LUMLUMFI-254583 format. One record per atom (N, C-alpha, C): atom name; z, x, y; residue number from 1; residue in three letters. Coordinates in steps of 0.2 Angstrom, whole numbers. Atoms other than C-alpha are relative to their C-alpha. Layout:
BEGIN
<pt CA,<Z,X,Y>,NUM,ala>
...
***
This chain:
BEGIN
<pt N,<-5,3,5>,1,unk>
<pt CA,<442,262,410>,1,unk>
<pt C,<6,-2,4>,1,unk>
<pt N,<-5,2,-5>,2,unk>
<pt CA,<454,259,425>,2,unk>
<pt C,<-1,-8,1>,2,unk>
<pt N,<3,7,-3>,3,unk>
<pt CA,<444,244,430>,3,unk>
<pt C,<1,-6,-6>,3,unk>
<pt N,<-3,2,6>,4,unk>
<pt CA,<449,236,412>,4,unk>
<pt C,<6,-1,-1>,4,unk>
<pt N,<-8,1,2>,5,unk>
<pt CA,<467,238,413>,5,unk>
<pt C,<2,6,-3>,5,unk>
<pt N,<-2,-4,4>,6,unk>
<pt CA,<468,253,404>,6,unk>
<pt C,<0,7,4>,6,unk>
<pt N,<-1,-5,-4>,7,unk>
<pt CA,<473,270,410>,7,unk>
<pt C,<-5,5,-1>,7,unk>
<pt N,<6,-4,0>,8,unk>
<pt CA,<461,283,415>,8,unk>
<pt C,<3,7,-2>,8,unk>
<pt N,<-3,-7,1>,9,unk>
<pt CA,<473,298,413>,9,unk>
<pt C,<6,-2,-4>,9,unk>
<pt N,<-7,1,4>,10,unk>
<pt CA,<488,300,401>,10,unk>
<pt C,<5,0,3>,10,unk>
<pt N,<-6,0,-3>,11,unk>
<pt CA,<500,303,414>,11,unk>
<pt C,<1,-7,5>,11,unk>
<pt N,<0,6,-2>,12,unk>
<pt CA,<495,285,421>,12,unk>
<pt C,<5,-5,-3>,12,unk>
<pt N,<-4,5,4>,13,unk>
<pt CA,<505,277,408>,13,unk>
<pt C,<8,1,1>,13,unk>
<pt N,<-6,-1,-2>,14,unk>
<pt CA,<521,285,413>,14,unk>
<pt C,<1,-1,7>,14,unk>
<pt N,<-2,3,-7>,15,unk>
<pt CA,<521,279,431>,15,unk>
<pt C,<3,-6,1>,15,unk>
<pt N,<-2,6,1>,16,unk>
<pt CA,<531,264,428>,16,unk>
<pt C,<4,-2,8>,16,unk>
<pt N,<-3,1,-7>,17,unk>
<pt CA,<539,266,448>,17,unk>
<pt C,<-6,1,5>,17,unk>
<pt N,<5,-1,-4>,18,unk>
<pt CA,<521,268,455>,18,unk>
<pt C,<0,-7,6>,18,unk>
<pt N,<0,6,-4>,19,unk>
<pt CA,<521,257,470>,19,unk>
<pt C,<7,-2,3>,19,unk>
<pt N,<-7,1,-2>,20,unk>
<pt CA,<540,256,472>,20,unk>
<pt C,<4,4,4>,20,unk>
<pt N,<-3,-5,-4>,21,unk>
<pt CA,<552,263,483>,21,unk>
<pt C,<8,0,-2>,21,unk>
<pt N,<-7,-1,1>,22,unk>
<pt CA,<569,270,479>,22,unk>
<pt C,<3,5,4>,22,unk>
<pt N,<-5,-6,-4>,23,unk>
<pt CA,<582,282,488>,23,unk>
<pt C,<-3,6,-4>,23,unk>
<pt N,<2,-7,4>,24,unk>
<pt CA,<578,296,475>,24,unk>
<pt C,<-7,1,1>,24,unk>
<pt N,<6,-3,-1>,25,unk>
<pt CA,<560,295,477>,25,unk>
<pt C,<-2,1,8>,25,unk>
<pt N,<1,-3,-6>,26,unk>
<pt CA,<561,296,495>,26,unk>
<pt C,<3,6,2>,26,unk>
<pt N,<-4,-6,0>,27,unk>
<pt CA,<573,309,495>,27,unk>
<pt C,<-5,7,-3>,27,unk>
<pt N,<5,-4,2>,28,unk>
<pt CA,<561,318,484>,28,unk>
<pt C,<-7,2,4>,28,unk>
<pt N,<6,0,-5>,29,unk>
<pt CA,<547,315,495>,29,unk>
<pt C,<-1,4,7>,29,unk>
<pt N,<-3,-4,-6>,30,unk>
<pt CA,<556,322,510>,30,unk>
<pt C,<1,6,-2>,30,unk>
<pt N,<-1,-6,1>,31,unk>
<pt CA,<560,337,501>,31,unk>
<pt C,<-6,3,-2>,31,unk>
<pt N,<7,-3,1>,32,unk>
<pt CA,<542,340,495>,32,unk>
<pt C,<-3,1,7>,32,unk>
<pt N,<4,0,-6>,33,unk>
<pt CA,<536,337,513>,33,unk>
<pt C,<4,6,3>,33,unk>
<pt N,<-3,-4,-3>,34,unk>
<pt CA,<550,349,519>,34,unk>
<pt C,<-2,7,-2>,34,unk>
<pt N,<2,-6,2>,35,unk>
<pt CA,<544,363,507>,35,unk>
<pt C,<-7,1,1>,35,unk>
<pt N,<7,-2,-2>,36,unk>
<pt CA,<526,361,511>,36,unk>
<pt C,<0,2,6>,36,unk>
<pt N,<-1,-2,-7>,37,unk>
<pt CA,<529,362,529>,37,unk>
<pt C,<3,6,1>,37,unk>
<pt N,<-4,-7,0>,38,unk>
<pt CA,<540,378,526>,38,unk>
<pt C,<-6,5,-2>,38,unk>
<pt N,<5,-5,3>,39,unk>
<pt CA,<526,385,516>,39,unk>
<pt C,<-7,0,5>,39,unk>
<pt N,<4,0,-5>,40,unk>
<pt CA,<514,381,529>,40,unk>
<pt C,<1,4,6>,40,unk>
<pt N,<-2,-3,-5>,41,unk>
<pt CA,<523,388,543>,41,unk>
<pt C,<0,8,-2>,41,unk>
<pt N,<-1,-6,3>,42,unk>
<pt CA,<526,404,532>,42,unk>
<pt C,<-7,3,0>,42,unk>
<pt N,<7,-2,2>,43,unk>
<pt CA,<507,405,528>,43,unk>
<pt C,<-2,2,8>,43,unk>
<pt N,<3,0,-7>,44,unk>
<pt CA,<504,404,548>,44,unk>
<pt C,<3,6,3>,44,unk>
<pt N,<-3,-5,-2>,45,unk>
<pt CA,<517,417,552>,45,unk>
<pt C,<-4,8,-3>,45,unk>
<pt N,<2,-5,4>,46,unk>
<pt CA,<510,429,538>,46,unk>
<pt C,<-8,1,5>,46,unk>
<pt N,<7,-1,-4>,47,unk>
<pt CA,<492,426,547>,47,unk>
<pt C,<1,4,7>,47,unk>
<pt N,<-2,-3,-8>,48,unk>
<pt CA,<499,430,564>,48,unk>
<pt C,<1,8,-1>,48,unk>
<pt N,<-2,-7,1>,49,unk>
<pt CA,<507,446,557>,49,unk>
<pt C,<-7,4,-2>,49,unk>
<pt N,<5,-3,1>,50,unk>
<pt CA,<491,452,549>,50,unk>
<pt C,<-6,0,5>,50,unk>
<pt N,<5,-2,-5>,51,unk>
<pt CA,<480,449,564>,51,unk>
<pt C,<4,4,5>,51,unk>
<pt N,<-4,-5,-4>,52,unk>
<pt CA,<493,459,575>,52,unk>
<pt C,<0,7,-2>,52,unk>
<pt N,<1,-7,3>,53,unk>
<pt CA,<493,473,563>,53,unk>
<pt C,<-7,3,1>,53,unk>
<pt N,<8,-1,0>,54,unk>
<pt CA,<474,473,563>,54,unk>
<pt C,<-1,2,8>,54,unk>
<pt N,<2,-3,-7>,55,unk>
<pt CA,<474,475,582>,55,unk>
<pt C,<5,6,1>,55,unk>
<pt N,<-3,-7,-2>,56,unk>
<pt CA,<488,488,582>,56,unk>
<pt C,<-2,5,-4>,56,unk>
<pt N,<2,-7,5>,57,unk>
<pt CA,<481,499,568>,57,unk>
<pt C,<-4,6,4>,57,unk>
<pt N,<4,-5,-4>,58,unk>
<pt CA,<468,508,579>,58,unk>
<pt C,<4,4,6>,58,unk>
<pt N,<-3,-2,-4>,59,unk>
<pt CA,<481,511,592>,59,unk>
<pt C,<6,6,-3>,59,unk>
<pt N,<-5,-4,5>,60,unk>
<pt CA,<494,517,579>,60,unk>
<pt C,<-3,7,-2>,60,unk>
<pt N,<2,-5,2>,61,unk>
<pt CA,<482,529,572>,61,unk>
<pt C,<-2,5,6>,61,unk>
<pt N,<2,-5,-7>,62,unk>
<pt CA,<476,537,590>,62,unk>
<pt C,<7,3,1>,62,unk>
<pt N,<-7,-3,-2>,63,unk>
<pt CA,<495,539,593>,63,unk>
<pt C,<2,6,-5>,63,unk>
<pt N,<-2,-4,5>,64,unk>
<pt CA,<497,547,575>,64,unk>
<pt C,<-4,8,1>,64,unk>
<pt N,<5,-6,-1>,65,unk>
<pt CA,<482,560,579>,65,unk>
<pt C,<3,4,6>,65,unk>
<pt N,<-3,-2,-7>,66,unk>
<pt CA,<491,563,597>,66,unk>
<pt C,<6,4,-3>,66,unk>
<pt N,<-7,-3,2>,67,unk>
<pt CA,<508,567,589>,67,unk>
<pt C,<-2,6,-5>,67,unk>
<pt N,<1,-3,3>,68,unk>
<pt CA,<499,577,576>,68,unk>
<pt C,<-2,7,3>,68,unk>
<pt N,<2,-6,-4>,69,unk>
<pt CA,<491,588,589>,69,unk>
<pt C,<5,3,4>,69,unk>
<pt N,<-6,-4,-3>,70,unk>
<pt CA,<507,591,599>,70,unk>
<pt C,<4,3,-5>,70,unk>
<pt N,<-4,-4,6>,71,unk>
<pt CA,<515,597,582>,71,unk>
<pt C,<-3,5,0>,71,unk>
<pt N,<5,-7,2>,72,unk>
<pt CA,<501,609,580>,72,unk>
<pt C,<3,4,5>,72,unk>
<pt N,<0,-5,-6>,73,unk>
<pt CA,<503,615,598>,73,unk>
<pt C,<8,2,0>,73,unk>
<pt N,<-7,-3,0>,74,unk>
<pt CA,<523,616,596>,74,unk>
<pt C,<0,5,-4>,74,unk>
<pt N,<-1,-5,5>,75,unk>
<pt CA,<522,626,581>,75,unk>
<pt C,<-4,5,1>,75,unk>
<pt N,<2,-7,-1>,76,unk>
<pt CA,<509,638,586>,76,unk>
<pt C,<4,3,7>,76,unk>
<pt N,<-5,-3,-5>,77,unk>
<pt CA,<521,641,602>,77,unk>
<pt C,<6,3,-3>,77,unk>
<pt N,<-7,-2,4>,78,unk>
<pt CA,<537,643,591>,78,unk>
<pt C,<-3,6,-4>,78,unk>
<pt N,<2,-6,4>,79,unk>
<pt CA,<526,655,580>,79,unk>
<pt C,<-2,6,6>,79,unk>
<pt N,<0,-5,-4>,80,unk>
<pt CA,<522,665,596>,80,unk>
<pt C,<5,3,2>,80,unk>
<pt N,<-6,-2,-4>,81,unk>
<pt CA,<539,666,603>,81,unk>
<pt C,<4,2,-6>,81,unk>
<pt N,<-5,-2,5>,82,unk>
<pt CA,<547,669,586>,82,unk>
<pt C,<2,8,0>,82,unk>
<pt N,<-3,-7,-1>,83,unk>
<pt CA,<548,689,588>,83,unk>
<pt C,<4,1,4>,83,unk>
<pt N,<-6,-1,-6>,84,unk>
<pt CA,<556,687,605>,84,unk>
<pt C,<6,-4,-3>,84,unk>
<pt N,<-7,4,2>,85,unk>
<pt CA,<569,674,598>,85,unk>
<pt C,<2,5,-6>,85,unk>
<pt N,<-3,-6,5>,86,unk>
<pt CA,<572,686,583>,86,unk>
<pt C,<3,5,2>,86,unk>
<pt N,<-2,-6,-4>,87,unk>
<pt CA,<574,700,595>,87,unk>
<pt C,<6,-1,4>,87,unk>
<pt N,<-7,2,-4>,88,unk>
<pt CA,<588,691,605>,88,unk>
<pt C,<5,0,-5>,88,unk>
<pt N,<-5,0,4>,89,unk>
<pt CA,<605,694,598>,89,unk>
<pt C,<2,-7,-2>,89,unk>
<pt N,<-2,7,1>,90,unk>
<pt CA,<611,675,600>,90,unk>
<pt C,<-5,-3,-4>,90,unk>
<pt N,<6,5,1>,91,unk>
<pt CA,<594,666,597>,91,unk>
<pt C,<-2,3,-7>,91,unk>
<pt N,<2,-2,7>,92,unk>
<pt CA,<591,678,581>,92,unk>
<pt C,<4,-3,-5>,92,unk>
<pt N,<-4,2,4>,93,unk>
<pt CA,<606,672,573>,93,unk>
<pt C,<-1,-8,-2>,93,unk>
<pt N,<3,6,0>,94,unk>
<pt CA,<600,654,577>,94,unk>
<pt C,<-6,-1,-5>,94,unk>
<pt N,<8,0,5>,95,unk>
<pt CA,<582,657,569>,95,unk>
<pt C,<3,1,-7>,95,unk>
<pt N,<-2,-1,9>,96,unk>
<pt CA,<591,664,552>,96,unk>
<pt C,<3,-6,-2>,96,unk>
<pt N,<-4,6,2>,97,unk>
<pt CA,<602,648,551>,97,unk>
<pt C,<-6,-6,0>,97,unk>
<pt N,<5,4,1>,98,unk>
<pt CA,<585,638,553>,98,unk>
<pt C,<-5,1,-4>,98,unk>
<pt N,<6,-1,6>,99,unk>
<pt CA,<575,647,539>,99,unk>
<pt C,<0,-4,-5>,99,unk>
<pt N,<1,4,5>,100,unk>
<pt CA,<581,637,526>,100,unk>
<pt C,<-1,-7,0>,100,unk>
<pt N,<1,7,-1>,101,unk>
<pt CA,<578,620,534>,101,unk>
<pt C,<-8,0,1>,101,unk>
<pt N,<7,0,0>,102,unk>
<pt CA,<560,626,539>,102,unk>
<pt C,<-4,1,-7>,102,unk>
<pt N,<3,0,8>,103,unk>
<pt CA,<557,631,520>,103,unk>
<pt C,<1,-7,-3>,103,unk>
<pt N,<0,8,3>,104,unk>
<pt CA,<562,613,515>,104,unk>
<pt C,<-6,-4,2>,104,unk>
<pt N,<5,5,-2>,105,unk>
<pt CA,<551,606,526>,105,unk>
<pt C,<-7,3,-1>,105,unk>
<pt N,<7,-2,4>,106,unk>
<pt CA,<536,617,519>,106,unk>
<pt C,<-3,4,7>,106,unk>
<pt N,<3,-3,-5>,107,unk>
<pt CA,<534,625,536>,107,unk>
<pt C,<2,8,2>,107,unk>
<pt N,<-2,-8,1>,108,unk>
<pt CA,<542,642,533>,108,unk>
<pt C,<-5,5,1>,108,unk>
<pt N,<4,-6,0>,109,unk>
<pt CA,<529,653,531>,109,unk>
<pt C,<-6,0,5>,109,unk>
<pt N,<3,1,-7>,110,unk>
<pt CA,<518,646,545>,110,unk>
<pt C,<4,3,5>,110,unk>
<pt N,<-3,-1,-6>,111,unk>
<pt CA,<530,648,558>,111,unk>
<pt C,<3,8,-1>,111,unk>
<pt N,<-3,-7,0>,112,unk>
<pt CA,<538,665,551>,112,unk>
<pt C,<-6,6,-1>,112,unk>
<pt N,<4,-5,1>,113,unk>
<pt CA,<521,673,548>,113,unk>
<pt C,<-1,3,-5>,113,unk>
<pt N,<2,-4,7>,114,unk>
<pt CA,<522,679,531>,114,unk>
<pt C,<2,-4,-6>,114,unk>
***
């Protein structure tokens, strides 16, 4: 249809400035290019971040497991030392002050043995 001078698409009828150059069109084209470049840059950065997180995920999991093991060992040492701490006159008062905090953390019964 376009070969016979008729518009192939409905919006071709409205493009009266096709092929013409104006400041407004140039400004719009530059703005569109700037937006497209910005979107492309953001997409590239997001991809790099996703790649980095994929590389770091195993090491972060290993670190988390190591810290959980250390926490379990520390809690067992504290549980073993708790009777001695409670027997001491100064440290026993500190243990009494810490009991509400430990109960709020959900570790009170484990540490206190009760």
